[in-house]
C-alpha positions in Angstrom: 8.6 -14.3 -5.7 5.3 -15.8 -4.7 4.1 -14.5 -1.3 2.4 -16.6 1.3 -0.7 -14.4 0.8 -0.8 -15.2 -2.9 -0.5 -18.9 -2.3 -3.4 -18.7 0.2 -5.5 -16.8 -2.3 -5.0 -19.6 -4.9 -5.5 -22.5 -2.6 -9.0 -23.8 -2.1 -10.3 -23.0 1.4 -10.4 -25.9 3.9 -13.9 -26.8 5.1 -13.5 -25.1 8.5 -12.0 -22.0 6.8 -14.9 -21.9 4.4 -17.3 -22.1 7.3 -15.5 -19.2 9.1 -15.7 -17.1 5.9 -19.5 -17.6 5.6 -19.9 -16.9 9.4 -17.9 -13.7 9.1 -20.0 -12.6 6.1 -23.3 -13.2 7.8 -22.1 -11.5 10.9 -20.6 -8.5 9.0 -23.9 -8.1 7.2 -25.7 -7.8 10.6 -23.1 -5.4 12.0 -22.9 -3.2 9.0 -26.7 -3.0 8.8 -26.8 -1.8 12.4 -23.7 0.5 12.5 -22.8 1.3 8.9 -19.8 0.3 6.8 -17.3 1.8 9.3 -18.1 -0.7 12.0 -15.0 -2.3 13.4 -13.6 -5.8 12.7 -13.4 -6.3 16.5 -17.2 -6.2 16.8 -17.6 -8.5 13.8 -15.2 -11.0 15.4 -16.9 -10.8 18.8 -20.3 -11.5 17.4 -19.0 -14.3 15.1 -17.1 -15.9 18.0 -13.8 -15.9 16.2 -10.5 -14.0 16.7 -10.2 -10.7 15.1 -7.1 -12.1 13.4 -9.3 -14.6 11.6 -11.4 -11.8 10.2 -8.3 -10.0 9.0 -6.9 -13.1 7.4 -10.0 -13.7 5.4 -10.5 -10.1 4.5 -7.3 -8.0 4.9 -8.9 -5.0 3.3 -12.4 -3.7 4.2 -13.1 -3.2 0.5 -12.7 -6.9 0.1 -15.2 -7.7 2.8 -17.8 -5.2 1.4 -17.3 -6.6 -2.1 -17.8 -10.2 -0.8 -21.0 -9.1 0.9 -22.4 -7.6 -2.2 -21.4 -10.6 -4.3 -23.1 -12.8 -1.7 -26.3 -10.7 -2.0 -26.3 -10.9 -5.8 -25.6 -14.6 -5.6 -28.7 -15.1 -3.5 -30.9 -13.2 -5.9 -29.5 -15.0 -8.9 -30.1 -18.4 -7.2 -33.8 -17.4 -6.7 -34.0 -16.4 -10.4 -32.4 -19.7 -11.5 -34.8 -21.7 -9.3 -37.7 -19.7 -10.8 -36.8 -20.8 -14.3 -37.6 -24.4 -13.4 -41.2 -23.5 -12.4 -43.6 -25.2 -14.8 -45.9 -22.2 -15.1 -43.9 -19.5 -17.0 -45.8 -16.5 -15.8 -46.0 -17.8 -12.2 -42.2 -18.1 -12.4 -41.8 -14.4 -12.8 -44.3 -13.7 -10.0 -42.6 -16.1 -7.7 -39.1 -14.7 -8.5 -40.2 -11.1 -7.8 -41.9 -12.0 -4.5 -39.0 -14.1 -3.2 -36.3 -11.7 -4.3 -38.2 -8.8 -2.8 -38.7 -10.6 0.5 -34.9 -11.1 0.6 -34.2 -7.5 -0.2 -36.6 -6.1 2.3 -35.6 -8.4 5.1 -32.0 -7.2 4.8 -32.8 -3.5 4.2 -30.2 -2.3 6.7 -27.4 -3.9 4.6 -28.9 -2.6 1.4 -28.9 0.9 2.8 -25.3 0.5 4.0 -24.1 -0.8 0.7 -25.9 2.1 -1.0 -23.4 4.5 0.5 -20.7 3.1 -1.8 -19.7 4.9 -5.0 -21.7 3.4 -7.8 -18.6 2.5 -9.9 -17.3 0.2 -7.2 -19.7 -2.8 -7.2 -22.6 -2.3 -9.6 -21.4 -4.7 -12.3 -21.0 -7.6 -9.9 -23.4 -10.4 -10.9 -25.7 -8.3 -13.0 -24.9 -10.3 -16.2 -26.0 -13.6 -14.5 -29.1 -12.0 -13.1 -30.1 -10.3 -16.4 -29.6 -13.6 -18.3 -31.9 -15.5 -15.9 -34.6 -12.8 -16.1 -34.4 -12.8 -19.9 -35.0 -16.6 -19.9 -38.1 -16.1 -17.7 -39.4 -13.3 -19.9 -38.8 -15.3 -23.2 -40.6 -18.4 -21.8 -43.7 -16.4 -20.6 -43.9 -14.5 -23.9 -43.6 -17.7 -25.9 -46.7 -19.1 -24.3 -48.6 -15.8 -24.5 -49.0 -15.2 -20.8 -46.6 -12.2 -20.5 -47.4 -9.0 -22.6 -45.1 -8.9 -25.6 -43.8 -5.3 -25.0 -42.1 -6.3 -21.7 -38.3 -6.7 -21.6 -36.0 -8.2 -19.0 -35.0 -4.7 -18.0 -38.6 -3.9 -17.1 -38.7 -6.9 -14.7 -35.2 -6.4 -13.3 -35.7 -2.7 -12.5 -38.9 -3.4 -10.7 -37.0 -5.6 -8.2 -35.1 -2.6 -7.1 -37.9 -0.1 -7.3 -40.4 -2.1 -5.2 -37.8 -3.0 -2.5 -38.0 0.7 -1.4 -41.8 0.7 -1.1 -42.3 0.3 2.6 -43.1 2.4 5.7 -42.6 2.0 9.4 -46.3 1.3 9.9 -46.5 -0.9 6.7 -43.3 -2.8 6.3 -45.0 -5.1 3.7 -46.5 -2.3 1.6 -44.4 -3.4 -1.3 -46.7 -6.5 -1.6 -49.6 -4.2 -2.7 -47.6 -2.7 -5.5 -46.1 -6.0 -6.5 -49.7 -7.3 -7.0 -50.4 -4.3 -9.1 -47.3 -4.9 -11.1 -48.1 -8.6 -11.7 -51.5 -7.7 -13.0 -49.9 -5.2 -15.4 -47.5 -7.8 -16.7 -50.3 -10.2 -17.8 -51.0 -10.4 -21.5 -54.6 -9.4 -22.4 -56.4 -8.8 -25.7 -56.5 -5.2 -26.8 -53.8 -3.9 -24.5 -52.3 -0.6 -25.5 -48.6 -0.7 -26.1 -46.4 0.7 -23.3 -45.0 4.2 -24.0 -41.3 4.4 -24.9 -38.9 1.5 -25.5 -37.6 -0.7 -22.7 -34.1 0.0 -21.3 -31.3 -1.2 -23.6 -29.3 -4.1 -22.4 -26.0 -2.1 -22.6 -27.5 0.4 -20.1 -28.5 -2.2 -17.5 -25.6 -1.6 -15.1 -26.2 2.1 -14.8 -30.0 1.7 -14.6 -30.0 -0.9 -11.9 -27.3 0.9 -9.9 -29.1 4.3 -10.1 -32.3 2.7 -8.9 -30.4 1.4 -5.8 -29.2 4.9 -5.1 -25.5 4.2 -5.9 
């Protein structure tokens, strides 16, 4: 027997329902950032200006809402990476991607910290394949034209996205920009550069590495 809930899950959302879903996600991100992942649906509904029943219909289980938020975050970072690929300057594409992605990460630090409370097995794999593929494309382009040092791998670039997003203080919320500039200079290919110690992270370890950096 096909339940009404199953039919709803397979049916494309109407335009107004899709708008409500996005509104709930944006509002939930704000509420969770302020109050943690245990914040009530009633507060999310109140701020979003919808009935609490609407929130429950879209996300019957809290885990579904949290997963949707994480997927939305990853989708935003992937979109930035895919836009960077079209940049005519291959090295500038990497610099642009890191700066824009870090701006997004830092601006939503509250949600990042809230999501970091989750067990790492829950959501870490979501979207990582797409993000990794886009970064690999950027790295290959920049190495092909000789602007990116040859011993850099996609994992080196991807991990820095999560490392640098934590470099901030109350007095210097943009401190990460200083270390991003240092990183960018270190990525440039130059004659006579010594090879980096150790090998880059293996691709089959990317999920664990990225999730550990985020504190999951």
